[in-house]
C-alpha positions in Angstrom: 13.6 -7.1 9.1 15.7 -4.7 7.7 19.4 -3.9 9.3 17.3 -1.1 11.3 14.8 -3.2 12.9 12.0 -1.0 10.7 9.2 -2.6 8.2 7.3 -1.1 5.9 4.1 -2.7 4.9 2.2 -1.8 1.6 -1.7 -3.0 1.8 -3.0 -3.2 -1.9 -5.7 -4.8 -3.8 -5.0 -6.4 -7.2 -6.1 -4.3 -10.1 -9.8 -5.7 -11.3 -12.7 -4.0 -13.7 -15.7 -4.1 -11.7 -17.7 -3.3 -15.0 -15.6 -5.4 -17.3 -12.0 -3.8 -18.6 -14.2 -1.6 -21.9 -16.8 -0.6 -19.6 -17.4 3.1 -19.5 -19.7 3.6 -16.4 -16.4 3.0 -14.2 -12.9 2.8 -14.3 -10.2 0.1 -13.0 -10.0 -0.4 -8.9 -6.9 -1.6 -7.5 -2.9 -1.3 -8.5 -1.2 -3.3 -10.6 2.0 -5.8 -10.2 4.1 -3.4 -11.7 2.8 -0.3 -9.3 3.2 -2.1 -6.6 6.6 -3.7 -7.4 8.2 0.0 -8.4 6.4 1.4 -4.8 8.4 -1.9 -3.1 11.6 -1.6 -4.8 12.2 2.0 -4.0 11.1 2.2 -0.9 13.9 -1.0 -0.5 16.7 0.5 -2.3 16.3 4.3 -1.3 15.7 3.5 2.3 17.3 0.0 2.9 14.0 -1.2 4.8 12.2 -4.5 4.7 9.3 -4.1 3.0 6.0 -6.6 2.9 3.1 -6.5 0.5 -0.5 -7.5 1.8 -2.9 -7.9 -0.5 -6.4 -7.0 1.3 -8.3 -9.8 -0.7 -5.7 -12.8 0.4 -4.3 -11.7 3.4 -5.7 -12.3 6.6 -5.7 -8.6 8.0 -5.8 -8.4 12.0 -8.1 -6.0 13.9 -4.9 -5.4 16.3 -2.3 -5.1 14.3 -4.0 -3.5 11.0 -6.8 -1.6 12.6 -5.7 1.7 10.9 -5.5 0.0 7.9 -9.3 -1.1 8.3 -10.6 1.6 9.1 -9.1 3.7 6.3 -10.8 0.9 3.9 -14.2 1.1 5.8 -14.3 5.0 5.3 -12.7 5.5 2.0 -13.0 1.9 0.2 -10.7 1.1 -2.6 -9.7 5.0 -3.0 -7.3 4.7 0.1 -5.3 1.9 -1.3 -2.4 1.6 -1.6 -1.9 2.2 1.9 1.5 2.7 3.3 2.6 2.0 7.1 5.9 2.5 8.9 6.2 0.2 11.8 2.0 0.3 12.2 1.7 3.7 11.6 0.2 5.1 8.5 2.2 7.2 6.5 0.4 7.3 3.2 -2.7 6.3 1.3 -3.5 6.4 -2.4 -1.4 6.1 -5.1 1.8 8.2 -4.7 4.6 8.2 -7.3 7.7 5.9 -5.5 9.9 9.3 -4.7 6.6 10.6 -2.9 6.4 7.2 -0.8 10.1 7.5 -0.1 9.7 11.1 0.9 6.7 10.2 3.1 8.6 7.3 5.0 11.9 9.3 5.1 10.3 12.0 7.0 8.8 9.1 9.6 12.3 7.7 10.3 
């Protein structure tokens, strides 16, 4: 928990190449470690908030806690990721720049 008791969760999927890295039929899906770390660091430093990163392929998402996120993933698929939530409320989906993510969270504080 942060000093103000608020928590940000970044729901992500590791970068992968479903058709192979050199394929022209489709591009990569998911996010790189660097992209997620940039988001996490920017949010933590700029807003002094506790940031958790959840890998949707490895971490167990619970309908009771993560229902909105699961609905977005079921509706939009990997294109919805990363999804950023502040205390359980969605503030961003898709791939924001770190500054955009910070601003979206700041507006909800």
